[in-house]
mmCIF file of the N, C-alpha and C atoms, coordinates in Angstrom:
data_MODEL
# 
_entry.id   MODEL 
# 
loop_
_atom_site.group_PDB 
_atom_site.id 
_atom_site.type_symbol 
_atom_site.label_atom_id 
_atom_site.label_alt_id 
_atom_site.label_comp_id 
_atom_site.label_asym_id 
_atom_site.label_entity_id 
_atom_site.label_seq_id 
_atom_site.pdbx_PDB_ins_code 
_atom_site.Cartn_x 
_atom_site.Cartn_y 
_atom_site.Cartn_z 
_atom_site.occupancy 
_atom_site.B_iso_or_equiv 
_atom_site.pdbx_formal_charge 
_atom_site.auth_seq_id 
_atom_site.auth_comp_id 
_atom_site.auth_asym_id 
_atom_site.auth_atom_id 
_atom_site.pdbx_PDB_model_num 
ATOM 1   N N  . UNK A 1 1  ? 115.873 88.882  79.549 1.00 0.00 ? 1  UNK A N  1 
ATOM 2   C CA . UNK A 1 1  ? 114.987 88.526  78.533 1.00 0.00 ? 1  UNK A CA 1 
ATOM 3   C C  . UNK A 1 1  ? 115.679 88.625  77.183 1.00 0.00 ? 1  UNK A C  1 
ATOM 4   N N  . UNK A 1 2  ? 116.464 89.760  76.945 1.00 0.00 ? 2  UNK A N  1 
ATOM 5   C CA . UNK A 1 2  ? 117.153 89.907  75.691 1.00 0.00 ? 2  UNK A CA 1 
ATOM 6   C C  . UNK A 1 2  ? 118.190 88.792  75.494 1.00 0.00 ? 2  UNK A C  1 
ATOM 7   N N  . UNK A 1 3  ? 118.762 88.393  76.598 1.00 0.00 ? 3  UNK A N  1 
ATOM 8   C CA . UNK A 1 3  ? 119.766 87.265  76.475 1.00 0.00 ? 3  UNK A CA 1 
ATOM 9   C C  . UNK A 1 3  ? 119.137 85.998  76.048 1.00 0.00 ? 3  UNK A C  1 
ATOM 10  N N  . UNK A 1 4  ? 117.939 85.758  76.342 1.00 0.00 ? 4  UNK A N  1 
ATOM 11  C CA . UNK A 1 4  ? 117.193 84.540  75.973 1.00 0.00 ? 4  UNK A CA 1 
ATOM 12  C C  . UNK A 1 4  ? 116.815 84.554  74.500 1.00 0.00 ? 4  UNK A C  1 
ATOM 13  N N  . UNK A 1 5  ? 116.646 85.712  73.951 1.00 0.00 ? 5  UNK A N  1 
ATOM 14  C CA . UNK A 1 5  ? 116.155 85.861  72.539 1.00 0.00 ? 5  UNK A CA 1 
ATOM 15  C C  . UNK A 1 5  ? 117.333 85.986  71.531 1.00 0.00 ? 5  UNK A C  1 
ATOM 16  N N  . UNK A 1 6  ? 118.459 86.580  71.904 1.00 0.00 ? 6  UNK A N  1 
ATOM 17  C CA . UNK A 1 6  ? 119.419 86.912  70.972 1.00 0.00 ? 6  UNK A CA 1 
ATOM 18  C C  . UNK A 1 6  ? 120.847 86.189  71.410 1.00 0.00 ? 6  UNK A C  1 
ATOM 19  N N  . UNK A 1 7  ? 121.456 85.782  70.303 1.00 0.00 ? 7  UNK A N  1 
ATOM 20  C CA . UNK A 1 7  ? 122.859 85.246  70.710 1.00 0.00 ? 7  UNK A CA 1 
ATOM 21  C C  . UNK A 1 7  ? 123.794 86.337  71.136 1.00 0.00 ? 7  UNK A C  1 
ATOM 22  N N  . UNK A 1 8  ? 124.819 86.031  71.773 1.00 0.00 ? 8  UNK A N  1 
ATOM 23  C CA . UNK A 1 8  ? 125.804 87.116  72.246 1.00 0.00 ? 8  UNK A CA 1 
ATOM 24  C C  . UNK A 1 8  ? 126.188 87.917  71.059 1.00 0.00 ? 8  UNK A C  1 
ATOM 25  N N  . UNK A 1 9  ? 126.679 87.240  69.977 1.00 0.00 ? 9  UNK A N  1 
ATOM 26  C CA . UNK A 1 9  ? 127.214 87.975  68.775 1.00 0.00 ? 9  UNK A CA 1 
ATOM 27  C C  . UNK A 1 9  ? 126.187 88.798  68.244 1.00 0.00 ? 9  UNK A C  1 
ATOM 28  N N  . UNK A 1 10 ? 124.943 88.423  68.085 1.00 0.00 ? 10 UNK A N  1 
ATOM 29  C CA . UNK A 1 10 ? 123.939 89.265  67.531 1.00 0.00 ? 10 UNK A CA 1 
ATOM 30  C C  . UNK A 1 10 ? 123.678 90.507  68.431 1.00 0.00 ? 10 UNK A C  1 
ATOM 31  N N  . UNK A 1 11 ? 123.558 90.232  69.762 1.00 0.00 ? 11 UNK A N  1 
ATOM 32  C CA . UNK A 1 11 ? 123.275 91.320  70.728 1.00 0.00 ? 11 UNK A CA 1 
ATOM 33  C C  . UNK A 1 11 ? 124.465 92.330  70.704 1.00 0.00 ? 11 UNK A C  1 
ATOM 34  N N  . UNK A 1 12 ? 125.725 91.911  70.564 1.00 0.00 ? 12 UNK A N  1 
ATOM 35  C CA . UNK A 1 12 ? 126.914 92.801  70.597 1.00 0.00 ? 12 UNK A CA 1 
ATOM 36  C C  . UNK A 1 12 ? 126.857 93.540  69.257 1.00 0.00 ? 12 UNK A C  1 
ATOM 37  N N  . UNK A 1 13 ? 126.592 92.902  68.175 1.00 0.00 ? 13 UNK A N  1 
ATOM 38  C CA . UNK A 1 13 ? 126.494 93.550  66.855 1.00 0.00 ? 13 UNK A CA 1 
ATOM 39  C C  . UNK A 1 13 ? 125.368 94.698  66.873 1.00 0.00 ? 13 UNK A C  1 
ATOM 40  N N  . UNK A 1 14 ? 124.251 94.298  67.528 1.00 0.00 ? 14 UNK A N  1 
ATOM 41  C CA . UNK A 1 14 ? 123.086 95.256  67.493 1.00 0.00 ? 14 UNK A CA 1 
ATOM 42  C C  . UNK A 1 14 ? 123.538 96.425  68.345 1.00 0.00 ? 14 UNK A C  1 
ATOM 43  N N  . UNK A 1 15 ? 124.039 96.299  69.454 1.00 0.00 ? 15 UNK A N  1 
ATOM 44  C CA . UNK A 1 15 ? 124.440 97.360  70.344 1.00 0.00 ? 15 UNK A CA 1 
ATOM 45  C C  . UNK A 1 15 ? 125.619 98.240  69.639 1.00 0.00 ? 15 UNK A C  1 
ATOM 46  N N  . UNK A 1 16 ? 126.530 97.568  68.956 1.00 0.00 ? 16 UNK A N  1 
ATOM 47  C CA . UNK A 1 16 ? 127.589 98.303  68.264 1.00 0.00 ? 16 UNK A CA 1 
ATOM 48  C C  . UNK A 1 16 ? 126.915 99.204  67.139 1.00 0.00 ? 16 UNK A C  1 
ATOM 49  N N  . UNK A 1 17 ? 125.951 98.663  66.453 1.00 0.00 ? 17 UNK A N  1 
ATOM 50  C CA . UNK A 1 17 ? 125.276 99.360  65.377 1.00 0.00 ? 17 UNK A CA 1 
ATOM 51  C C  . UNK A 1 17 ? 124.520 100.606 65.982 1.00 0.00 ? 17 UNK A C  1 
ATOM 52  N N  . UNK A 1 18 ? 123.887 100.340 67.072 1.00 0.00 ? 18 UNK A N  1 
ATOM 53  C CA . UNK A 1 18 ? 123.058 101.420 67.699 1.00 0.00 ? 18 UNK A CA 1 
ATOM 54  C C  . UNK A 1 18 ? 124.031 102.542 68.185 1.00 0.00 ? 18 UNK A C  1 
ATOM 55  N N  . UNK A 1 19 ? 125.244 102.180 68.717 1.00 0.00 ? 19 UNK A N  1 
ATOM 56  C CA . UNK A 1 19 ? 126.206 103.165 69.057 1.00 0.00 ? 19 UNK A CA 1 
ATOM 57  C C  . UNK A 1 19 ? 126.720 103.986 67.866 1.00 0.00 ? 19 UNK A C  1 
ATOM 58  N N  . UNK A 1 20 ? 126.989 103.256 66.734 1.00 0.00 ? 20 UNK A N  1 
ATOM 59  C CA . UNK A 1 20 ? 127.449 103.863 65.558 1.00 0.00 ? 20 UNK A CA 1 
ATOM 60  C C  . UNK A 1 20 ? 126.382 104.847 65.032 1.00 0.00 ? 20 UNK A C  1 
ATOM 61  N N  . UNK A 1 21 ? 125.066 104.427 65.137 1.00 0.00 ? 21 UNK A N  1 
ATOM 62  C CA . UNK A 1 21 ? 124.058 105.293 64.581 1.00 0.00 ? 21 UNK A CA 1 
ATOM 63  C C  . UNK A 1 21 ? 123.701 106.452 65.536 1.00 0.00 ? 21 UNK A C  1 
ATOM 64  N N  . UNK A 1 22 ? 124.258 106.421 66.755 1.00 0.00 ? 22 UNK A N  1 
ATOM 65  C CA . UNK A 1 22 ? 123.957 107.394 67.752 1.00 0.00 ? 22 UNK A CA 1 
ATOM 66  C C  . UNK A 1 22 ? 122.532 107.559 68.054 1.00 0.00 ? 22 UNK A C  1 
ATOM 67  N N  . UNK A 1 23 ? 121.800 106.517 68.276 1.00 0.00 ? 23 UNK A N  1 
ATOM 68  C CA . UNK A 1 23 ? 120.414 106.413 68.523 1.00 0.00 ? 23 UNK A CA 1 
ATOM 69  C C  . UNK A 1 23 ? 120.119 107.184 69.830 1.00 0.00 ? 23 UNK A C  1 
ATOM 70  N N  . UNK A 1 24 ? 119.232 108.121 69.759 1.00 0.00 ? 24 UNK A N  1 
ATOM 71  C CA . UNK A 1 24 ? 118.928 108.908 71.039 1.00 0.00 ? 24 UNK A CA 1 
ATOM 72  C C  . UNK A 1 24 ? 117.942 108.053 71.989 1.00 0.00 ? 24 UNK A C  1 
ATOM 73  N N  . UNK A 1 25 ? 117.773 108.597 73.144 1.00 0.00 ? 25 UNK A N  1 
ATOM 74  C CA . UNK A 1 25 ? 116.870 107.879 74.055 1.00 0.00 ? 25 UNK A CA 1 
ATOM 75  C C  . UNK A 1 25 ? 115.394 107.911 73.624 1.00 0.00 ? 25 UNK A C  1 
ATOM 76  N N  . UNK A 1 26 ? 115.048 108.921 72.902 1.00 0.00 ? 26 UNK A N  1 
ATOM 77  C CA . UNK A 1 26 ? 113.652 108.997 72.233 1.00 0.00 ? 26 UNK A CA 1 
ATOM 78  C C  . UNK A 1 26 ? 113.602 107.976 71.204 1.00 0.00 ? 26 UNK A C  1 
ATOM 79  N N  . UNK A 1 27 ? 114.610 107.764 70.249 1.00 0.00 ? 27 UNK A N  1 
ATOM 80  C CA . UNK A 1 27 ? 114.486 106.800 69.252 1.00 0.00 ? 27 UNK A CA 1 
ATOM 81  C C  . UNK A 1 27 ? 114.495 105.385 69.866 1.00 0.00 ? 27 UNK A C  1 
ATOM 82  N N  . UNK A 1 28 ? 115.308 105.129 70.864 1.00 0.00 ? 28 UNK A N  1 
ATOM 83  C CA . UNK A 1 28 ? 115.325 103.921 71.478 1.00 0.00 ? 28 UNK A CA 1 
ATOM 84  C C  . UNK A 1 28 ? 113.997 103.579 72.046 1.00 0.00 ? 28 UNK A C  1 
ATOM 85  N N  . UNK A 1 29 ? 113.471 104.500 72.720 1.00 0.00 ? 29 UNK A N  1 
ATOM 86  C CA . UNK A 1 29 ? 112.066 104.295 73.405 1.00 0.00 ? 29 UNK A CA 1 
ATOM 87  C C  . UNK A 1 29 ? 111.049 103.975 72.289 1.00 0.00 ? 29 UNK A C  1 
ATOM 88  N N  . UNK A 1 30 ? 111.127 104.723 71.103 1.00 0.00 ? 30 UNK A N  1 
ATOM 89  C CA . UNK A 1 30 ? 110.232 104.466 70.026 1.00 0.00 ? 30 UNK A CA 1 
ATOM 90  C C  . UNK A 1 30 ? 110.428 103.041 69.554 1.00 0.00 ? 30 UNK A C  1 
ATOM 91  N N  . UNK A 1 31 ? 111.587 102.659 69.396 1.00 0.00 ? 31 UNK A N  1 
ATOM 92  C CA . UNK A 1 31 ? 111.890 101.222 68.897 1.00 0.00 ? 31 UNK A CA 1 
ATOM 93  C C  . UNK A 1 31 ? 111.294 100.216 69.847 1.00 0.00 ? 31 UNK A C  1 
ATOM 94  N N  . UNK A 1 32 ? 111.486 100.368 71.059 1.00 0.00 ? 32 UNK A N  1 
ATOM 95  C CA . UNK A 1 32 ? 110.902 99.472  72.077 1.00 0.00 ? 32 UNK A CA 1 
ATOM 96  C C  . UNK A 1 32 ? 109.339 99.512  72.065 1.00 0.00 ? 32 UNK A C  1 
ATOM 97  N N  . UNK A 1 33 ? 108.823 100.687 71.909 1.00 0.00 ? 33 UNK A N  1 
ATOM 98  C CA . UNK A 1 33 ? 107.320 100.759 71.689 1.00 0.00 ? 33 UNK A CA 1 
ATOM 99  C C  . UNK A 1 33 ? 106.772 100.134 70.465 1.00 0.00 ? 33 UNK A C  1 
ATOM 100 N N  . UNK A 1 34 ? 107.471 100.307 69.398 1.00 0.00 ? 34 UNK A N  1 
ATOM 101 C CA . UNK A 1 34 ? 107.050 99.699  68.087 1.00 0.00 ? 34 UNK A CA 1 
ATOM 102 C C  . UNK A 1 34 ? 107.166 98.196  68.141 1.00 0.00 ? 34 UNK A C  1 
ATOM 103 N N  . UNK A 1 35 ? 108.146 97.702  68.860 1.00 0.00 ? 35 UNK A N  1 
ATOM 104 C CA . UNK A 1 35 ? 108.177 96.217  69.101 1.00 0.00 ? 35 UNK A CA 1 
ATOM 105 C C  . UNK A 1 35 ? 107.124 95.707  69.951 1.00 0.00 ? 35 UNK A C  1 
ATOM 106 N N  . UNK A 1 36 ? 106.699 96.489  70.941 1.00 0.00 ? 36 UNK A N  1 
ATOM 107 C CA . UNK A 1 36 ? 105.555 96.160  71.847 1.00 0.00 ? 36 UNK A CA 1 
ATOM 108 C C  . UNK A 1 36 ? 104.247 96.133  71.070 1.00 0.00 ? 36 UNK A C  1 
ATOM 109 N N  . UNK A 1 37 ? 104.137 97.107  70.242 1.00 0.00 ? 37 UNK A N  1 
ATOM 110 C CA . UNK A 1 37 ? 102.882 97.338  69.540 1.00 0.00 ? 37 UNK A CA 1 
ATOM 111 C C  . UNK A 1 37 ? 102.991 96.652  68.089 1.00 0.00 ? 37 UNK A C  1 
ATOM 112 N N  . UNK A 1 38 ? 103.501 95.516  67.982 1.00 0.00 ? 38 UNK A N  1 
ATOM 113 C CA . UNK A 1 38 ? 103.633 94.776  66.740 1.00 0.00 ? 38 UNK A CA 1 
ATOM 114 C C  . UNK A 1 38 ? 102.202 94.524  66.185 1.00 0.00 ? 38 UNK A C  1 
ATOM 115 N N  . UNK A 1 39 ? 101.963 94.537  64.975 1.00 0.00 ? 39 UNK A N  1 
ATOM 116 C CA . UNK A 1 39 ? 100.612 94.206  64.360 1.00 0.00 ? 39 UNK A CA 1 
ATOM 117 C C  . UNK A 1 39 ? 100.744 92.670  63.909 1.00 0.00 ? 39 UNK A C  1 
ATOM 118 N N  . UNK A 1 40 ? 101.788 92.037  64.119 1.00 0.00 ? 40 UNK A N  1 
ATOM 119 C CA . UNK A 1 40 ? 101.983 90.682  63.630 1.00 0.00 ? 40 UNK A CA 1 
ATOM 120 C C  . UNK A 1 40 ? 101.830 89.741  64.877 1.00 0.00 ? 40 UNK A C  1 
ATOM 121 N N  . UNK A 1 41 ? 100.635 89.780  65.393 1.00 0.00 ? 41 UNK A N  1 
ATOM 122 C CA . UNK A 1 41 ? 100.316 89.001  66.601 1.00 0.00 ? 41 UNK A CA 1 
ATOM 123 C C  . UNK A 1 41 ? 99.538  87.664  66.239 1.00 0.00 ? 41 UNK A C  1 
ATOM 124 N N  . UNK A 1 42 ? 99.991  86.530  66.469 1.00 0.00 ? 42 UNK A N  1 
ATOM 125 C CA . UNK A 1 42 ? 99.364  85.386  66.104 1.00 0.00 ? 42 UNK A CA 1 
ATOM 126 C C  . UNK A 1 42 ? 98.090  85.223  66.940 1.00 0.00 ? 42 UNK A C  1 
ATOM 127 N N  . UNK A 1 43 ? 96.923  85.012  66.246 1.00 0.00 ? 43 UNK A N  1 
ATOM 128 C CA . UNK A 1 43 ? 95.678  84.849  66.947 1.00 0.00 ? 43 UNK A CA 1 
ATOM 129 C C  . UNK A 1 43 ? 94.995  86.145  67.400 1.00 0.00 ? 43 UNK A C  1 
ATOM 130 N N  . UNK A 1 44 ? 95.576  87.277  67.067 1.00 0.00 ? 44 UNK A N  1 
ATOM 131 C CA . UNK A 1 44 ? 94.991  88.604  67.560 1.00 0.00 ? 44 UNK A CA 1 
ATOM 132 C C  . UNK A 1 44 ? 93.695  88.887  66.693 1.00 0.00 ? 44 UNK A C  1 
ATOM 133 N N  . UNK A 1 45 ? 92.665  89.394  67.412 1.00 0.00 ? 45 UNK A N  1 
ATOM 134 C CA . UNK A 1 45 ? 91.519  89.667  66.684 1.00 0.00 ? 45 UNK A CA 1 
ATOM 135 C C  . UNK A 1 45 ? 91.617  91.002  66.108 1.00 0.00 ? 45 UNK A C  1 
ATOM 136 N N  . UNK A 1 46 ? 90.598  91.457  65.411 1.00 0.00 ? 46 UNK A N  1 
ATOM 137 C CA . UNK A 1 46 ? 90.592  92.737  64.672 1.00 0.00 ? 46 UNK A CA 1 
ATOM 138 C C  . UNK A 1 46 ? 90.750  93.969  65.642 1.00 0.00 ? 46 UNK A C  1 
ATOM 139 N N  . UNK A 1 47 ? 90.189  93.878  66.811 1.00 0.00 ? 47 UNK A N  1 
ATOM 140 C CA . UNK A 1 47 ? 90.212  94.951  67.750 1.00 0.00 ? 47 UNK A CA 1 
ATOM 141 C C  . UNK A 1 47 ? 91.728  95.192  68.256 1.00 0.00 ? 47 UNK A C  1 
ATOM 142 N N  . UNK A 1 48 ? 92.358  94.129  68.474 1.00 0.00 ? 48 UNK A N  1 
ATOM 143 C CA . UNK A 1 48 ? 93.733  94.165  68.995 1.00 0.00 ? 48 UNK A CA 1 
ATOM 144 C C  . UNK A 1 48 ? 94.628  94.696  67.837 1.00 0.00 ? 48 UNK A C  1 
ATOM 145 N N  . UNK A 1 49 ? 94.432  94.253  66.644 1.00 0.00 ? 49 UNK A N  1 
ATOM 146 C CA . UNK A 1 49 ? 95.184  94.793  65.518 1.00 0.00 ? 49 UNK A CA 1 
ATOM 147 C C  . UNK A 1 49 ? 95.031  96.159  65.306 1.00 0.00 ? 49 UNK A C  1 
ATOM 148 N N  . UNK A 1 50 ? 93.696  96.732  65.385 1.00 0.00 ? 50 UNK A N  1 
ATOM 149 C CA . UNK A 1 50 ? 93.433  98.009  65.250 1.00 0.00 ? 50 UNK A CA 1 
ATOM 150 C C  . UNK A 1 50 ? 94.135  98.910  66.294 1.00 0.00 ? 50 UNK A C  1 
ATOM 151 N N  . UNK A 1 51 ? 94.021  98.494  67.480 1.00 0.00 ? 51 UNK A N  1 
ATOM 152 C CA . UNK A 1 51 ? 94.696  99.216  68.611 1.00 0.00 ? 51 UNK A CA 1 
ATOM 153 C C  . UNK A 1 51 ? 96.198  99.388  68.354 1.00 0.00 ? 51 UNK A C  1 
ATOM 154 N N  . UNK A 1 52 ? 96.826  98.155  67.948 1.00 0.00 ? 52 UNK A N  1 
ATOM 155 C CA . UNK A 1 52 ? 98.255  98.113  67.744 1.00 0.00 ? 52 UNK A CA 1 
ATOM 156 C C  . UNK A 1 52 ? 98.613  99.095  66.529 1.00 0.00 ? 52 UNK A C  1 
ATOM 157 N N  . UNK A 1 53 ? 97.831  99.082  65.526 1.00 0.00 ? 53 UNK A N  1 
ATOM 158 C CA . UNK A 1 53 ? 98.094  99.930  64.336 1.00 0.00 ? 53 UNK A CA 1 
ATOM 159 C C  . UNK A 1 53 ? 98.004  101.345 64.638 1.00 0.00 ? 53 UNK A C  1 
ATOM 160 N N  . UNK A 1 54 ? 96.919  101.725 65.432 1.00 0.00 ? 54 UNK A N  1 
ATOM 161 C CA . UNK A 1 54 ? 96.788  103.182 65.873 1.00 0.00 ? 54 UNK A CA 1 
ATOM 162 C C  . UNK A 1 54 ? 98.067  103.598 66.798 1.00 0.00 ? 54 UNK A C  1 
ATOM 163 N N  . UNK A 1 55 ? 98.424  102.690 67.606 1.00 0.00 ? 55 UNK A N  1 
ATOM 164 C CA . UNK A 1 55 ? 99.519  102.994 68.549 1.00 0.00 ? 55 UNK A CA 1 
ATOM 165 C C  . UNK A 1 55 ? 100.823 103.252 67.704 1.00 0.00 ? 55 UNK A C  1 
ATOM 166 N N  . UNK A 1 56 ? 101.031 102.358 66.698 1.00 0.00 ? 56 UNK A N  1 
ATOM 167 C CA . UNK A 1 56 ? 102.228 102.494 65.811 1.00 0.00 ? 56 UNK A CA 1 
ATOM 168 C C  . UNK A 1 56 ? 102.159 103.878 65.108 1.00 0.00 ? 56 UNK A C  1 
ATOM 169 N N  . UNK A 1 57 ? 100.991 104.123 64.630 1.00 0.00 ? 57 UNK A N  1 
ATOM 170 C CA . UNK A 1 57 ? 100.821 105.415 63.780 1.00 0.00 ? 57 UNK A CA 1 
ATOM 171 C C  . UNK A 1 57 ? 101.131 106.631 64.720 1.00 0.00 ? 57 UNK A C  1 
ATOM 172 N N  . UNK A 1 58 ? 100.699 106.532 65.952 1.00 0.00 ? 58 UNK A N  1 
ATOM 173 C CA . UNK A 1 58 ? 101.039 107.680 66.940 1.00 0.00 ? 58 UNK A CA 1 
ATOM 174 C C  . UNK A 1 58 ? 102.474 107.731 67.246 1.00 0.00 ? 58 UNK A C  1 
ATOM 175 N N  . UNK A 1 59 ? 103.144 106.626 67.432 1.00 0.00 ? 59 UNK A N  1 
ATOM 176 C CA . UNK A 1 59 ? 104.567 106.555 67.620 1.00 0.00 ? 59 UNK A CA 1 
ATOM 177 C C  . UNK A 1 59 ? 105.381 107.201 66.375 1.00 0.00 ? 59 UNK A C  1 
ATOM 178 N N  . UNK A 1 60 ? 105.039 106.831 65.138 1.00 0.00 ? 60 UNK A N  1 
ATOM 179 C CA . UNK A 1 60 ? 105.635 107.386 64.035 1.00 0.00 ? 60 UNK A CA 1 
ATOM 180 C C  . UNK A 1 60 ? 105.344 108.875 63.853 1.00 0.00 ? 60 UNK A C  1 
ATOM 181 N N  . UNK A 1 61 ? 104.162 109.254 64.217 1.00 0.00 ? 61 UNK A N  1 
ATOM 182 C CA . UNK A 1 61 ? 103.824 110.692 64.167 1.00 0.00 ? 61 UNK A CA 1 
ATOM 183 C C  . UNK A 1 61 ? 104.625 111.501 65.141 1.00 0.00 ? 61 UNK A C  1 
ATOM 184 N N  . UNK A 1 62 ? 104.686 111.029 66.346 1.00 0.00 ? 62 UNK A N  1 
ATOM 185 C CA . UNK A 1 62 ? 105.487 111.676 67.402 1.00 0.00 ? 62 UNK A CA 1 
ATOM 186 C C  . UNK A 1 62 ? 106.936 111.732 66.974 1.00 0.00 ? 62 UNK A C  1 
ATOM 187 N N  . UNK A 1 63 ? 107.551 110.656 66.350 1.00 0.00 ? 63 UNK A N  1 
ATOM 188 C CA . UNK A 1 63 ? 108.959 110.675 65.854 1.00 0.00 ? 63 UNK A CA 1 
ATOM 189 C C  . UNK A 1 63 ? 109.035 111.695 64.787 1.00 0.00 ? 63 UNK A C  1 
ATOM 190 N N  . UNK A 1 64 ? 108.055 111.798 63.932 1.00 0.00 ? 64 UNK A N  1 
ATOM 191 C CA . UNK A 1 64 ? 108.122 112.861 62.842 1.00 0.00 ? 64 UNK A CA 1 
ATOM 192 C C  . UNK A 1 64 ? 108.171 114.259 63.510 1.00 0.00 ? 64 UNK A C  1 
ATOM 193 N N  . UNK A 1 65 ? 107.322 114.513 64.486 1.00 0.00 ? 65 UNK A N  1 
ATOM 194 C CA . UNK A 1 65 ? 107.283 115.780 65.058 1.00 0.00 ? 65 UNK A CA 1 
ATOM 195 C C  . UNK A 1 65 ? 108.652 116.098 65.798 1.00 0.00 ? 65 UNK A C  1 
ATOM 196 N N  . UNK A 1 66 ? 109.193 115.069 66.415 1.00 0.00 ? 66 UNK A N  1 
ATOM 197 C CA . UNK A 1 66 ? 110.505 115.205 67.109 1.00 0.00 ? 66 UNK A CA 1 
ATOM 198 C C  . UNK A 1 66 ? 111.567 115.716 66.101 1.00 0.00 ? 66 UNK A C  1 
ATOM 199 N N  . UNK A 1 67 ? 111.587 114.951 64.949 1.00 0.00 ? 67 UNK A N  1 
ATOM 200 C CA . UNK A 1 67 ? 112.574 115.293 63.902 1.00 0.00 ? 67 UNK A CA 1 
ATOM 201 C C  . UNK A 1 67 ? 112.355 116.631 63.294 1.00 0.00 ? 67 UNK A C  1 
ATOM 202 N N  . UNK A 1 68 ? 111.105 116.914 63.092 1.00 0.00 ? 68 UNK A N  1 
ATOM 203 C CA . UNK A 1 68 ? 110.742 118.205 62.432 1.00 0.00 ? 68 UNK A CA 1 
ATOM 204 C C  . UNK A 1 68 ? 111.141 119.428 63.323 1.00 0.00 ? 68 UNK A C  1 
ATOM 205 N N  . UNK A 1 69 ? 110.870 119.326 64.565 1.00 0.00 ? 69 UNK A N  1 
ATOM 206 C CA . UNK A 1 69 ? 111.229 120.525 65.367 1.00 0.00 ? 69 UNK A CA 1 
ATOM 207 C C  . UNK A 1 69 ? 112.579 120.461 65.973 1.00 0.00 ? 69 UNK A C  1 
ATOM 208 N N  . UNK A 1 70 ? 113.194 119.276 66.069 1.00 0.00 ? 70 UNK A N  1 
ATOM 209 C CA . UNK A 1 70 ? 114.553 119.170 66.581 1.00 0.00 ? 70 UNK A CA 1 
ATOM 210 C C  . UNK A 1 70 ? 115.569 119.781 65.533 1.00 0.00 ? 70 UNK A C  1 
ATOM 211 N N  . UNK A 1 71 ? 115.228 119.482 64.203 1.00 0.00 ? 71 UNK A N  1 
ATOM 212 C CA . UNK A 1 71 ? 116.246 119.956 63.151 1.00 0.00 ? 71 UNK A CA 1 
ATOM 213 C C  . UNK A 1 71 ? 115.883 121.352 62.626 1.00 0.00 ? 71 UNK A C  1 
ATOM 214 N N  . UNK A 1 72 ? 114.705 121.832 63.003 1.00 0.00 ? 72 UNK A N  1 
ATOM 215 C CA . UNK A 1 72 ? 114.452 123.120 62.436 1.00 0.00 ? 72 UNK A CA 1 
ATOM 216 C C  . UNK A 1 72 ? 114.686 124.284 63.544 1.00 0.00 ? 72 UNK A C  1 
ATOM 217 N N  . UNK A 1 73 ? 114.995 123.820 64.719 1.00 0.00 ? 73 UNK A N  1 
ATOM 218 C CA . UNK A 1 73 ? 115.114 124.831 65.812 1.00 0.00 ? 73 UNK A CA 1 
ATOM 219 C C  . UNK A 1 73 ? 116.683 125.313 65.850 1.00 0.00 ? 73 UNK A C  1 
# 
């Protein structure tokens, strides 16, 4: 699927940047979840947008907790 969406150069550049940034498995999972729960869905009704917004807020909150406790421990 990713090969259908991105050119080879863009995909390689993205992977290189992710390696440089040392993205953790948790961060990568959060990025995938945020992409899944986008609020920019053409034709979505108010309920779908609300559910997506709530899911994104939870993802960001969980990341915040991860960083808060990971760096204070």
